[in-house]
Structure formats: structure tokens, C-alpha cells
PLY file of the C-alpha trace (Angstrom):
ply
format ascii 1.0
element vertex 411
property float x
property float y
property float z
element edge 410
property int vertex1
property int vertex2
end_header
-23.54 -34.47 64.39
-19.90 -33.57 63.74
-20.56 -33.01 60.06
-23.14 -30.28 60.86
-20.65 -28.16 62.70
-20.13 -24.75 61.16
-17.94 -21.78 61.92
-19.93 -20.72 64.97
-19.69 -24.21 66.46
-15.98 -24.42 65.64
-15.29 -21.12 67.35
-17.30 -22.21 70.35
-15.12 -25.32 70.59
-11.89 -23.36 70.31
-13.02 -20.93 73.03
-13.09 -23.84 75.46
-9.34 -24.25 75.14
-7.15 -22.53 77.67
-6.20 -19.05 76.53
-2.41 -18.61 76.53
-1.28 -15.59 78.51
2.06 -15.18 76.73
3.03 -11.67 75.72
4.31 -11.02 72.19
7.96 -12.09 72.15
9.08 -8.99 70.24
7.87 -5.56 69.17
6.46 -5.17 65.71
9.13 -3.62 63.48
8.27 -0.42 61.67
7.29 -0.57 58.04
5.67 -3.23 55.90
5.43 -6.75 57.32
4.73 -9.95 55.40
3.65 -12.99 57.39
4.71 -16.50 56.32
3.13 -19.47 58.10
5.16 -22.68 57.83
2.54 -25.39 58.25
5.10 -28.13 57.54
8.06 -27.52 59.81
10.34 -29.98 58.00
10.33 -27.58 55.04
11.44 -24.66 57.16
14.66 -24.11 55.18
12.62 -23.45 52.04
10.37 -21.06 53.96
13.42 -19.20 55.24
14.78 -18.94 51.71
11.48 -17.43 50.59
11.71 -14.95 53.47
15.23 -13.97 52.41
14.09 -13.46 48.82
11.24 -11.23 49.94
13.52 -9.09 52.10
16.05 -8.79 49.29
13.36 -7.81 46.78
11.82 -4.95 48.75
13.64 -2.29 50.71
12.51 -1.92 54.31
10.37 -5.07 54.29
10.06 -7.20 57.43
9.06 -10.86 57.41
7.43 -12.76 60.26
7.65 -16.56 60.07
5.26 -18.52 62.28
5.71 -22.20 63.11
2.90 -24.62 64.00
4.62 -25.61 67.24
7.93 -25.38 69.07
9.74 -28.70 68.69
13.20 -27.35 69.32
14.19 -27.19 65.65
14.11 -23.47 65.19
12.06 -21.41 67.58
14.70 -18.69 67.70
13.58 -15.10 67.79
15.38 -12.17 66.28
16.94 -11.07 63.05
18.55 -13.78 60.98
22.32 -13.38 61.01
22.84 -12.10 57.50
19.33 -12.08 56.16
18.00 -8.88 57.61
14.70 -8.33 59.43
13.26 -11.85 59.61
11.48 -12.83 62.82
10.45 -16.35 63.75
7.92 -17.33 66.41
5.34 -20.00 67.20
1.90 -19.29 65.72
-0.96 -18.41 68.08
-3.46 -21.00 69.17
-6.89 -21.10 67.54
-8.51 -19.48 70.55
-10.30 -16.44 69.07
-8.77 -14.11 71.64
-5.26 -15.41 70.89
-5.85 -14.92 67.16
-7.07 -11.36 67.70
-4.12 -10.52 69.93
-1.69 -11.89 67.33
-3.19 -9.83 64.50
-3.56 -6.71 66.66
0.13 -6.86 67.49
1.73 -7.82 64.18
-0.67 -6.13 61.71
0.55 -8.09 58.66
0.20 -6.34 55.31
0.11 -9.64 53.37
0.55 -13.31 54.14
1.59 -16.62 52.62
0.26 -19.89 54.06
2.65 -22.72 53.24
1.56 -26.37 52.98
-1.69 -27.03 54.87
-2.99 -27.76 58.36
-5.46 -24.92 57.95
-6.44 -22.86 60.98
-9.89 -21.42 60.29
-9.96 -18.77 63.01
-6.55 -17.41 62.11
-7.14 -17.38 58.35
-10.68 -16.02 58.44
-9.85 -13.28 60.95
-6.77 -12.19 58.99
-8.70 -11.89 55.73
-11.61 -10.17 57.50
-9.08 -7.50 58.47
-8.01 -7.03 54.86
-4.81 -9.06 54.89
-4.42 -10.72 51.48
-3.34 -14.36 51.85
-1.80 -16.78 49.34
-1.76 -20.53 49.85
1.28 -22.33 48.39
2.73 -25.83 48.52
-0.73 -27.28 49.15
-0.86 -31.08 49.18
-3.18 -33.87 50.28
-1.21 -34.49 53.48
-1.95 -30.98 54.69
-5.61 -31.03 53.68
-6.71 -34.46 54.81
-6.81 -33.65 58.52
-9.56 -34.99 60.74
-10.82 -31.45 61.30
-11.19 -30.94 57.54
-13.09 -34.22 57.15
-15.43 -33.28 59.97
-16.00 -29.75 58.73
-15.97 -29.85 54.92
-18.11 -26.72 54.59
-15.78 -24.80 56.92
-12.76 -25.98 54.96
-14.34 -24.71 51.73
-15.08 -21.38 53.41
-11.46 -21.08 54.54
-10.05 -22.00 51.14
-12.21 -19.39 49.44
-10.43 -16.66 51.39
-7.09 -17.18 49.64
-6.39 -14.86 46.73
-4.40 -17.57 44.95
-3.71 -21.24 45.71
-0.78 -23.29 44.39
-0.84 -27.09 44.72
2.49 -28.92 44.72
1.15 -32.17 43.26
-1.55 -33.48 40.97
-3.18 -35.22 43.94
-3.21 -31.96 45.87
-4.76 -30.17 42.91
-7.52 -32.80 42.65
-8.21 -32.57 46.37
-8.60 -28.81 46.22
-10.96 -29.09 43.27
-13.02 -31.63 45.26
-13.14 -29.15 48.12
-14.76 -26.63 45.81
-11.89 -24.33 44.96
-12.40 -22.55 41.63
-10.00 -23.39 38.83
-9.38 -19.67 38.31
-7.89 -19.45 41.78
-6.04 -22.78 41.69
-2.79 -23.66 39.94
-0.43 -26.64 40.07
3.26 -25.81 40.48
6.49 -27.37 41.68
6.96 -27.77 45.43
8.50 -24.95 47.44
12.17 -25.88 47.65
15.13 -24.29 49.35
17.37 -22.70 46.75
20.36 -21.35 48.63
21.59 -17.79 48.64
24.26 -16.04 46.62
26.38 -15.04 49.61
27.98 -11.64 49.13
31.66 -10.91 48.79
33.91 -7.96 48.12
34.66 -7.69 44.40
38.06 -6.20 45.17
38.90 -9.12 47.48
37.80 -11.56 44.79
39.93 -9.87 42.14
43.03 -9.49 44.31
42.93 -12.96 45.83
42.33 -14.56 42.42
45.37 -12.74 41.09
47.50 -13.78 44.08
46.52 -17.44 43.61
47.66 -17.26 40.00
45.50 -20.13 38.81
46.55 -22.50 41.61
44.08 -25.30 42.37
42.32 -24.73 45.70
39.75 -26.28 47.97
37.81 -24.73 50.83
37.05 -26.33 54.21
34.23 -24.32 55.82
33.19 -24.18 59.48
35.55 -26.93 60.60
35.14 -28.14 64.17
38.25 -28.80 66.33
38.03 -32.59 65.86
37.75 -32.11 62.10
40.90 -29.98 61.71
43.37 -32.94 61.88
41.25 -34.84 59.34
41.23 -31.87 56.96
44.98 -31.24 57.29
45.74 -34.93 56.74
43.48 -34.97 53.69
45.26 -31.92 52.34
48.66 -33.57 52.83
47.45 -36.60 50.90
45.94 -34.58 48.07
49.05 -32.39 47.84
51.18 -35.40 46.97
49.32 -35.56 43.67
48.83 -31.80 43.22
51.89 -29.99 44.60
50.48 -26.48 44.10
47.20 -27.27 45.87
46.03 -24.57 48.31
43.75 -25.27 51.28
41.53 -22.41 52.44
40.58 -23.30 55.99
37.83 -21.70 58.04
37.49 -22.87 61.65
33.97 -22.96 63.06
35.04 -20.47 65.74
37.72 -17.82 65.91
38.67 -19.25 69.31
40.18 -22.25 67.48
42.77 -20.12 65.70
45.74 -20.69 68.01
45.19 -24.43 67.99
44.88 -24.51 64.19
48.10 -22.51 63.77
49.88 -24.90 66.12
48.71 -27.90 64.11
49.78 -26.42 60.76
53.18 -25.58 62.27
53.59 -29.13 63.57
52.92 -30.42 60.03
55.34 -27.85 58.54
52.61 -26.33 56.45
53.35 -22.82 55.21
50.37 -20.80 56.47
48.93 -17.36 55.74
46.17 -15.52 57.60
43.52 -13.75 55.56
42.37 -11.66 58.53
45.88 -10.19 58.78
45.79 -9.07 55.16
48.15 -11.83 54.05
47.83 -13.15 50.50
49.03 -16.64 49.55
52.19 -16.87 47.50
53.60 -19.86 45.62
54.87 -21.37 48.88
51.65 -20.99 50.88
49.94 -24.31 51.57
47.13 -23.17 53.89
45.20 -19.88 53.97
43.25 -19.46 57.21
40.17 -17.24 57.60
38.25 -17.04 60.87
35.44 -14.84 59.53
32.35 -16.78 58.45
31.26 -13.76 56.41
34.01 -14.63 53.91
32.29 -17.83 52.80
30.85 -16.08 49.75
34.37 -15.20 48.63
35.83 -18.67 49.10
32.89 -20.57 47.60
33.46 -18.47 44.47
37.20 -19.15 44.41
37.29 -22.84 45.31
35.86 -25.32 42.81
35.63 -27.87 45.66
34.36 -27.24 49.19
34.24 -29.51 52.22
31.43 -28.39 54.51
32.52 -28.88 58.09
30.54 -29.63 61.24
29.49 -32.80 59.41
32.17 -35.36 60.32
31.41 -35.07 64.04
28.30 -33.97 65.88
28.50 -30.30 66.71
27.15 -27.04 65.37
24.45 -26.68 62.74
27.07 -26.41 60.00
26.61 -24.86 56.56
23.65 -24.82 54.26
25.04 -26.80 51.28
22.81 -24.91 48.88
24.83 -21.76 49.56
27.93 -23.50 48.19
26.01 -24.96 45.24
24.59 -21.53 44.40
28.15 -20.25 43.88
29.38 -23.15 41.77
31.39 -25.17 44.27
31.32 -28.97 44.24
30.45 -30.24 47.72
32.03 -32.79 50.03
30.50 -33.50 53.43
30.44 -35.91 56.35
27.54 -38.08 57.59
26.26 -35.77 60.35
24.21 -33.17 58.51
21.38 -32.65 61.02
18.92 -29.94 59.92
20.21 -29.84 56.34
19.63 -33.51 55.55
17.00 -32.75 52.89
19.29 -30.32 51.06
22.28 -32.68 51.18
20.07 -35.52 49.94
18.84 -33.47 46.99
22.39 -32.50 46.03
23.79 -36.02 46.47
21.00 -37.54 44.40
21.78 -35.09 41.60
25.51 -35.82 41.72
26.39 -32.39 43.12
27.63 -33.58 46.52
29.65 -36.54 47.77
29.82 -37.96 51.28
33.19 -38.75 52.92
33.89 -40.39 56.26
37.60 -39.93 57.03
40.86 -38.28 55.98
41.67 -40.87 53.31
38.25 -40.54 51.68
38.38 -36.75 51.89
41.89 -36.58 50.43
40.97 -38.93 47.59
37.83 -36.96 46.81
39.72 -33.65 46.74
42.37 -35.14 44.45
39.69 -36.40 42.09
37.62 -33.23 42.01
40.53 -30.84 41.53
40.35 -31.96 37.91
38.34 -29.08 36.38
35.97 -31.27 34.37
34.97 -33.30 37.43
34.28 -30.27 39.60
32.45 -28.54 36.77
30.11 -31.49 36.30
29.22 -31.46 39.99
28.82 -27.69 39.98
26.44 -27.91 37.01
24.39 -30.56 38.78
24.29 -28.30 41.84
23.01 -25.41 39.78
20.23 -27.61 38.42
19.18 -28.36 42.01
19.28 -24.66 42.92
17.06 -23.86 39.95
14.31 -26.31 40.96
11.34 -24.45 42.38
12.75 -21.05 41.41
9.70 -20.26 39.28
7.33 -20.71 42.23
9.48 -18.52 44.48
9.64 -15.81 41.83
5.88 -15.99 41.38
5.18 -15.64 45.09
7.61 -12.73 45.45
5.87 -10.94 42.55
2.40 -11.57 44.02
3.44 -10.20 47.40
5.11 -7.19 45.80
1.97 -6.43 43.78
-0.19 -6.74 46.90
2.00 -4.36 48.88
2.17 -1.89 46.00
-1.62 -1.95 45.73
-1.99 -1.34 49.45
0.41 1.61 49.30
-1.57 3.14 46.44
-4.78 3.30 48.44
-5.87 6.84 49.30
0 1
1 2
2 3
3 4
4 5
5 6
6 7
7 8
8 9
9 10
10 11
11 12
12 13
13 14
14 15
15 16
16 17
17 18
18 19
19 20
20 21
21 22
22 23
23 24
24 25
25 26
26 27
27 28
28 29
29 30
30 31
31 32
32 33
33 34
34 35
35 36
36 37
37 38
38 39
39 40
40 41
41 42
42 43
43 44
44 45
45 46
46 47
47 48
48 49
49 50
50 51
51 52
52 53
53 54
54 55
55 56
56 57
57 58
58 59
59 60
60 61
61 62
62 63
63 64
64 65
65 66
66 67
67 68
68 69
69 70
70 71
71 72
72 73
73 74
74 75
75 76
76 77
77 78
78 79
79 80
80 81
81 82
82 83
83 84
84 85
85 86
86 87
87 88
88 89
89 90
90 91
91 92
92 93
93 94
94 95
95 96
96 97
97 98
98 99
99 100
100 101
101 102
102 103
103 104
104 105
105 106
106 107
107 108
108 109
109 110
110 111
111 112
112 113
113 114
114 115
115 116
116 117
117 118
118 119
119 120
120 121
121 122
122 123
123 124
124 125
125 126
126 127
127 128
128 129
129 130
130 131
131 132
132 133
133 134
134 135
135 136
136 137
137 138
138 139
139 140
140 141
141 142
142 143
143 144
144 145
145 146
146 147
147 148
148 149
149 150
150 151
151 152
152 153
153 154
154 155
155 156
156 157
157 158
158 159
159 160
160 161
161 162
162 163
163 164
164 165
165 166
166 167
167 168
168 169
169 170
170 171
171 172
172 173
173 174
174 175
175 176
176 177
177 178
178 179
179 180
180 181
181 182
182 183
183 184
184 185
185 186
186 187
187 188
188 189
189 190
190 191
191 192
192 193
193 194
194 195
195 196
196 197
197 198
198 199
199 200
200 201
201 202
202 203
203 204
204 205
205 206
206 207
207 208
208 209
209 210
210 211
211 212
212 213
213 214
214 215
215 216
216 217
217 218
218 219
219 220
220 221
221 222
222 223
223 224
224 225
225 226
226 227
227 228
228 229
229 230
230 231
231 232
232 233
233 234
234 235
235 236
236 237
237 238
238 239
239 240
240 241
241 242
242 243
243 244
244 245
245 246
246 247
247 248
248 249
249 250
250 251
251 252
252 253
253 254
254 255
255 256
256 257
257 258
258 259
259 260
260 261
261 262
262 263
263 264
264 265
265 266
266 267
267 268
268 269
269 270
270 271
271 272
272 273
273 274
274 275
275 276
276 277
277 278
278 279
279 280
280 281
281 282
282 283
283 284
284 285
285 286
286 287
287 288
288 289
289 290
290 291
291 292
292 293
293 294
294 295
295 296
296 297
297 298
298 299
299 300
300 301
301 302
302 303
303 304
304 305
305 306
306 307
307 308
308 309
309 310
310 311
311 312
312 313
313 314
314 315
315 316
316 317
317 318
318 319
319 320
320 321
321 322
322 323
323 324
324 325
325 326
326 327
327 328
328 329
329 330
330 331
331 332
332 333
333 334
334 335
335 336
336 337
337 338
338 339
339 340
340 341
341 342
342 343
343 344
344 345
345 346
346 347
347 348
348 349
349 350
350 351
351 352
352 353
353 354
354 355
355 356
356 357
357 358
358 359
359 360
360 361
361 362
362 363
363 364
364 365
365 366
366 367
367 368
368 369
369 370
370 371
371 372
372 373
373 374
374 375
375 376
376 377
377 378
378 379
379 380
380 381
381 382
382 383
383 384
384 385
385 386
386 387
387 388
388 389
389 390
390 391
391 392
392 393
393 394
394 395
395 396
396 397
397 398
398 399
399 400
400 401
401 402
402 403
403 404
404 405
405 406
406 407
407 408
408 409
409 410
């Protein structure tokens, strides 16, 4: 009996569910809006990177990211800190009224469905309203759900609504062919992977600070938590015994740590300059402190080696290591990487990142990597990781741009 269920029966079943009464968590922003649905929440970093690329590629574009459920990972709402108008919410239920309310409110101009776990009501209703949808990162795990096995005809009907489908594996490609997808619509690509962002920096700051450093070797400790500061300073003291001109660029995780950091550097007799005060390091400066997280793009460019803080002890979310890799910095990190574990694992497997557990290990690693050839090898490996999946991201951005351009050209 289950195999005879069609769309009408499926919608009848979904109407029996309780209709959520939640109001939209935010107003729809003005202008064009692209909707990304992250069916596989563990790949959310890659979805966010795609959102950032879309926003960067098209002036005035807004991106709405929907998640399959709220598991506490990232159900935040609002604009991403430096990434512009990117909103993130939980997707509506499959109740037809909830689907209609979602589409009435957000009015997406185009959409990208990422991975699988297809939602027939949501997909069919969106395309009925003229919203072009693309299906990327499709794989067997997202297509082999019980619902899809029960309703093969409905699954085929849903898949036929996508303008283009990209499978991330040969098995996924075969599964989609078995489900009746035409080979003209279907293509096998690399998986969707996070690629990091080229964080901005002031060109004048880069030029002036580079000149002030005068070719001195330097390493950058980013977003360091209070309990990590003594470890970093001890590691710097150890590394400086082998490289007397070595400069540490230190960024506390919070500006509120500044007084404590200055006290610790004074107790260790470390000559310290403050970037926020307009101070440039001279030949005697051992530590340059910057409290502004927006300066990470500058320091990742300047330092061939970066230690990414908030990783030696449990604390804040820390840094996305792909941001450092995108700017050519070899990466050191502690064992507590939380939400970025996949990115750190990719970099470590490629030889672009190295784990450290204490001051001795950190100091030894800095001393080793200050050698230009060592850091360069890690930086090259990091760039290879950043480049993986870039072709798929570029392709999706172009498809969305073409769709939006076509919509704008309509009379």
C-alpha cells in the first residue's frame, strides 16, 4: 500500500502534522534573495562559504540559508559578521501551510538544494511559483531515505523539478540515474567543500608594516584565550633563543584581555608595541599586539606561520583555518577545534597544518617553520586544499547569476 502513495497522499499525510505557529524570525531584506538549503548540517561551513561567494559576486544580493533542524550548531539569525547579508534559519516543516507561509514571506528568486533529504512539498511548491532550483552535492546517503523508498514515483517527480543536478560521487550519480533523472540534467562533480575566504586588509597597512618589519621572521597567534597567552609567550621565548629577531604578532580573543596581556609581557621583559595605537615594531620589538579581529587578513598575509588560538583550551569557536590557508600561512593549532574539525582534518592530512599540545611543542614548531622552505611547503599544501571543490563553487555561482540575470530581463 505504501508504494502506491502519490503526491496527494503524501500531502494528506503531512497535513496531519501539527502546524507550527512560529512567525518569521526576520523581515525579508529588499532586493534579490537566493535560498540555500543545507540538507547535511555537518557541511554547513561549505554552505556558508558558498553563500559568501554569492554575496561577493553580486551587488545587493541577499542569501537565506535554511537548516534541516536546530541542533544548537548554528541556528543564529542575522547578518554574518563580515560576510554581508546572509541570514540563517531552520527550514519550515513539510506541512503545506508552513511551506506556503515560508515562500510567501521570503519570495526567493533562485535556490540551491545541497546534499539530499528531499522535501517534496517545499521543492514542488517553490518550483510551481517559478523559483529555479539547483541540486548539488547529491549522494546516496541523502537519497536513500525511507520516504524515498516508499515513494519512488514522488521522488522522481521531485528530482525532475531541478534545473541542474550535481552528484558528488559515482554512486550518487548511479542512484540518480536509477531514479530516472535524465543524463542531460545530471553531472558528476567534486563534493562541495569549504574553501576559506581571502580576508581583506588595508594595502597601505600591509606596505607600511612590511617595511617596518624589514624582513624579520614573524609568527601570528590569532584569537588567543586568556589561558593560552602564557603558553604562546613561553613558546615565543623558546623560539626566540634560536631566532633572535623573531617577532610575535599576538591577537587576544577579546579586547578585554589587553591589560592582562600587557602585564604578562612586561613580567617577561618583552618589548611590546600596540598596533591599535599606531605603533610599528622596530628592531627591538618582540611582541606586536592587536586587539582587532578585523586585522587577521593583514597578519595572515605577513606571517608565514600562524597559531590559531581557542584550540588549546575549550572556549570560543576560534578561527576558520581555511582563512589562514587561503592567505598562505602555515597553520599550527591545538586539539580543541570544535566546529572546524573537518577543515583542520583536511589541512592536516595534506600537510598544511600541524597540531601542538603545549608551549614546548608550539615553540619547537615555530622554530622549525620559520625556515622559509618549510613554511612554503605547508602553505602550498594549504593552497591545494583551498582549491579543491573550487570548480563546483564557481559553476554554481555562475548558474545562479545567469538565473537572476534572466529573471531581471523579463518584461
